C-alpha positions in Angstrom: 121.1 139.7 84.3 120.0 137.2 81.7 116.4 137.5 82.7 116.8 141.3 82.4 118.2 140.8 78.9 115.2 138.6 78.0 112.8 141.3 79.3 114.6 143.7 77.0 114.2 141.4 74.0 110.5 141.2 74.8 110.1 144.9 75.1 111.9 145.6 71.8 110.0 143.0 69.7 107.9 144.8 67.2 106.0 141.9 65.6 102.6 140.7 66.7 103.8 137.6 68.5 105.1 139.6 71.5 107.5 136.8 72.4 111.1 137.2 73.3 112.3 135.4 70.2 111.3 135.2 66.6 109.1 132.2 65.7 111.7 131.2 63.1 115.1 132.3 62.1 116.8 132.0 58.7 118.8 128.9 58.1 120.1 128.2 54.6 123.0 125.9 55.6 124.1 123.7 58.5 127.4 124.3 60.2 128.8 120.8 59.4 127.8 121.2 55.7 129.6 124.5 55.4 132.7 123.1 57.1 132.7 120.2 54.6 132.1 122.5 51.6 134.8 124.9 52.5 137.3 122.6 54.2 140.1 123.8 51.9 139.4 127.5 51.9 142.7 129.4 52.3 143.3 131.9 55.1 142.0 135.3 54.3 139.9 134.1 51.3 136.3 135.3 50.6 133.7 133.1 48.9 131.2 135.7 47.8 128.6 133.3 49.1 126.0 134.4 51.7 124.8 131.9 54.2 122.5 131.8 57.2 123.4 129.4 60.0 122.1 128.9 63.6 123.9 127.5 66.6 124.7 127.8 70.3 127.3 130.4 71.4 130.1 128.5 73.1 132.8 131.2 72.9 132.6 134.9 72.8 135.1 137.7 72.6 134.0 141.3 72.3 136.8 143.6 71.3 136.0 147.1 70.2 134.7 147.3 66.6 134.9 143.6 66.0 133.3 140.8 68.0 134.0 137.1 67.6 131.8 134.1 68.6 131.9 130.4 68.0 128.6 128.8 67.1 128.1 125.1 67.8 125.7 122.8 66.1 124.0 119.8 67.5 126.8 117.4 66.3 129.5 119.6 67.9 130.6 121.3 64.7 131.6 124.9 65.1 131.9 128.0 62.9 133.1 131.4 63.8 130.8 134.5 63.6 132.5 137.8 63.1 130.3 140.8 64.0 131.9 144.1 62.9 131.0 147.7 63.1 131.5 148.1 59.3 129.1 145.3 58.5 126.2 145.6 61.0 126.4 149.2 62.2 126.8 150.7 65.6 123.4 149.9 67.0 123.5 146.3 66.0 127.1 145.8 67.3 126.2 147.3 70.6 123.1 145.2 70.9 125.2 142.1 70.3 127.6 143.1 73.0 124.8 143.8 75.5 122.4 140.9 74.7 124.4 137.8 73.6 125.7 135.5 76.3 127.4 132.1 76.3 124.8 129.4 75.7 122.4 131.5 73.6 121.1 130.2 70.3 121.7 132.8 67.6 121.2 133.0 63.8 123.7 134.8 61.7 123.6 135.8 58.0 126.6 136.9 56.0 129.4 136.0 53.7 131.3 132.8 54.2 135.0 133.7 54.6 138.2 132.4 56.1 139.8 134.7 58.7 143.4 135.8 58.5 144.2 133.0 60.9 142.4 130.5 58.6 139.2 130.0 60.7 136.1 129.3 58.6 133.8 132.2 59.5 130.6 134.1 58.7 131.2 137.8 58.3 127.9 138.8 59.9 125.5 141.2 58.1 122.5 140.5 60.3 121.8 138.4 63.3 119.0 137.4 65.7 118.7 135.6 69.1 116.8 132.4 68.5 116.7 131.5 72.2 118.1 133.0 75.4 120.1 130.8 77.8 118.9 131.8 81.3 121.5 129.7 83.0 125.3 129.8 82.2 127.1 126.9 80.6 129.5 124.8 82.6 133.2 125.5 82.0 133.9 123.9 78.7 137.5 123.2 79.7 136.6 121.2 82.8 135.0 117.7 82.7 131.6 117.4 84.2 131.4 115.0 87.2 129.9 111.6 86.6 126.9 112.6 88.7 126.5 115.8 86.8 126.5 114.0 83.5 123.8 111.6 84.7 121.6 114.2 86.3 121.9 116.7 83.4 122.2 114.8 80.2 121.5 118.0 78.2 124.6 119.6 79.6 126.6 116.5 78.9 125.5 116.7 75.2 126.4 120.4 75.0 129.9 120.2 76.5 131.2 116.6 75.9 132.0 115.3 72.4 131.9 111.7 73.6 128.3 112.1 74.8 127.2 113.4 71.4 129.2 110.8 69.5 127.5 108.0 71.5 124.0 109.3 70.6 124.9 109.6 67.0 126.5 106.2 66.9 123.5 104.6 68.5 121.2 106.2 66.0 123.4 104.9 63.1 123.4 101.4 64.6 119.6 101.3 64.9 119.2 102.5 61.3 121.7 99.9 60.1 119.9 97.1 62.0 116.6 98.1 60.4 118.2 98.2 57.0 119.8 94.8 57.4 116.6 93.2 58.6 114.6 94.8 55.8 117.0 93.5 53.2 116.4 90.0 54.6 112.7 90.2 54.4 112.0 90.8 58.1 109.0 92.9 59.1 109.3 95.3 62.1 106.3 95.2 64.5 105.4 96.9 67.8 104.2 94.7 70.6 102.3 95.8 73.7 104.3 97.4 76.6 101.3 97.0 78.9 100.4 93.3 79.4 97.9 91.5 81.5 100.4 88.8 82.2 104.2 89.3 82.0 106.3 86.7 80.3 109.1 85.9 77.9 111.8 86.1 80.6 112.4 85.5 84.3 112.3 88.9 85.9 110.3 91.0 88.3 107.9 93.4 86.5 106.7 96.9 87.3 103.0 96.9 88.1 100.6 99.6 87.2 96.8 100.1 87.2 94.5 100.8 84.3 91.6 103.0 85.3 89.7 102.3 82.1 89.7 98.5 82.6 90.0 98.6 86.5 92.8 96.0 86.2 96.4 95.7 87.2 98.8 95.6 84.3 102.5 94.9 83.9 105.2 96.7 82.0 106.7 94.2 79.7 109.9 92.4 80.7 110.5 91.0 77.2 108.7 91.0 73.8 109.2 87.3 73.1 105.7 85.9 73.5 104.0 88.5 71.3 106.7 88.3 68.6 106.2 84.5 68.5 102.5 85.0 68.1 103.2 87.1 65.1 105.2 84.2 63.6 102.3 81.9 64.4 100.0 84.4 62.6 102.1 84.1 59.4 104.7 86.8 59.7 107.6 84.4 58.9 110.4 86.9 59.7 109.7 89.5 62.4 111.8 91.8 64.6 111.4 94.6 67.1 113.7 97.1 68.7 111.9 97.7 72.0 111.9 99.1 75.5 111.7 96.7 78.4 111.3 97.3 82.1 112.5 95.1 85.0 111.9 96.1 88.6 115.2 94.7 89.9 118.7 95.9 90.6 120.4 98.9 88.9 124.1 99.2 88.3 126.6 100.0 85.5 125.3 97.0 83.5 121.7 96.8 84.5 119.0 99.5 84.1 115.3 99.3 85.1 114.5 100.5 81.6 116.6 99.2 78.6 116.4 98.6 74.9 116.4 95.1 73.4 116.4 93.7 69.9 114.6 90.4 69.3 114.0 88.7 66.0 112.4 85.4 64.9 112.7 83.6 61.6 110.6 80.6 60.5 112.1 77.7 58.5 115.7 78.4 59.8 118.0 77.2 62.6 120.7 78.6 64.8 123.1 78.6 61.9 120.9 81.0 60.0 120.6 83.2 63.1 124.4 83.1 63.5 124.8 84.3 59.9 122.3 87.0 60.4 123.9 88.1 63.7 127.3 88.4 62.2 125.9 90.5 59.3 123.9 92.7 61.6 127.0 93.6 63.7 129.4 94.0 60.8 126.9 96.3 58.9 126.4 98.3 62.1 130.1 98.8 62.5 130.4 100.0 58.9 127.5 102.4 59.5 129.3 104.0 62.5 132.9 103.8 61.5 133.0 103.2 57.7 134.9 100.0 58.4 134.6 96.8 60.5 137.5 98.0 62.6 136.0 99.5 65.8 137.5 101.2 68.9 136.5 100.1 72.3 136.1 102.6 75.2 139.6 101.9 76.4 141.1 102.8 73.0 141.7 99.2 71.8 141.0 98.6 68.2 139.3 95.4 67.1 138.4 94.1 63.6 134.8 92.6 63.5 135.2 91.7 59.8 135.6 88.4 58.1 134.1 85.0 59.1 133.8 84.7 62.8 134.9 81.5 64.6 132.0 79.5 65.9 132.0 77.1 68.9 129.3 74.9 70.5 128.4 75.2 74.1 128.9 71.5 75.0 132.0 71.2 72.8 133.7 74.3 74.3 132.7 73.3 77.8 134.1 69.8 77.4 137.4 71.1 76.0 137.8 73.8 78.8 136.8 71.5 81.7 138.8 68.5 80.5 135.9 66.1 80.6 133.1 65.2 78.2 129.8 67.0 78.8 126.8 66.3 76.7 123.0 66.8 77.0 123.0 63.2 78.3 125.5 63.9 81.1 123.7 63.0 84.4 122.7 65.9 86.6 124.6 64.5 89.6 127.8 64.6 87.6 127.2 68.3 86.8 126.4 69.0 90.4 129.6 67.4 91.5 131.7 69.3 89.0 130.0 72.6 90.1 130.8 71.8 93.7 134.4 71.0 92.8 135.1 74.4 91.1 132.9 76.5 93.4 130.0 77.2 91.1 126.8 77.7 93.0 123.3 77.2 91.4 120.2 78.1 93.4 118.1 75.0 94.2 114.9 76.5 92.6 116.6 76.7 89.2 119.0 73.8 89.5 118.2 72.1 86.2 120.6 70.4 83.8 120.6 73.4 81.5 121.2 75.9 84.3 124.2 73.9 85.5 125.6 73.7 81.9 125.1 77.5 81.6 126.8 78.3 84.9 129.7 75.9 84.2 130.2 77.3 80.7 130.4 80.8 82.1 133.0 79.6 84.7 135.2 77.6 82.3 134.7 79.3 78.9 133.2 82.8 79.0 136.2 84.6 80.6 138.6 83.2 78.0 136.7 84.2 74.9 138.4 86.8 72.7 136.6 90.1 72.6 
């Protein structure tokens, strides 16, 4: 039925393009902008302002001489479209009833009003289908399955507020990170994703082949080495938000493709990076929430503001384990402590530092306040 409607749209087009939809539709205002501007409009009020908006039809009710539809923008904001016989005429009203389905993108032009029930609306004077949805939307009142969300991210973005909120929050975080780095004199660079020799971390790379150079290349597992070369070359403060690829396991906390932020600063130390890290996260929280108080996925609120407590690895490990551990602690003592508490370290990486790391995670990490 939807394909048939699309064929009708093509047949009824009178312009030279011959497509099913216009190349462009009028848009003078966004739906969220109108909702903000007229947030206090009283029920039944008219503004005398004509606006053109576009959005996806997520609700539709066709009742005689007056049709109602909810149009949704990309951020999830909605506005009601009221298509009446008195405003658009019999032919246009009938076309709306016959052609417009849930999921379609439409443009409507008309006066901004508030309905008798207080719903911000466009009293439609003219309309156009911007794109026809050939497949129906999922039931908006039923949660998509986890598999459905993963396999069809576009549907997840259409029907689930949390999915859109995550994308928007991530974009705000990235913008905030870049602003903070820029304010501290850092320069953003792009390092190669295809490398002749992978490095910068211990991970298994993806291997591909370059036809132009007749050589095997590796997708990067980390940007570290190239960023450090930039510092050697005289860029004293450098950062990159990058994609990395590791051909290893995949689970809820590991992905074969993931984003990483790395930054390097000459003439500083770990205290300087600690200051910068705190500022990066606090600024990102404000960019997303307007405050340093953030809400975790389980609904718990946490305040990231203020001066964070700082601990040292050796000091916190010594306190938690009840024995003094320093960089000079013999390796055999660390091995004995690991065996005592059941911490295993593979022989091929059984270095002093690795034992300290694994023991710290055993004794300290689980007790850190989130």
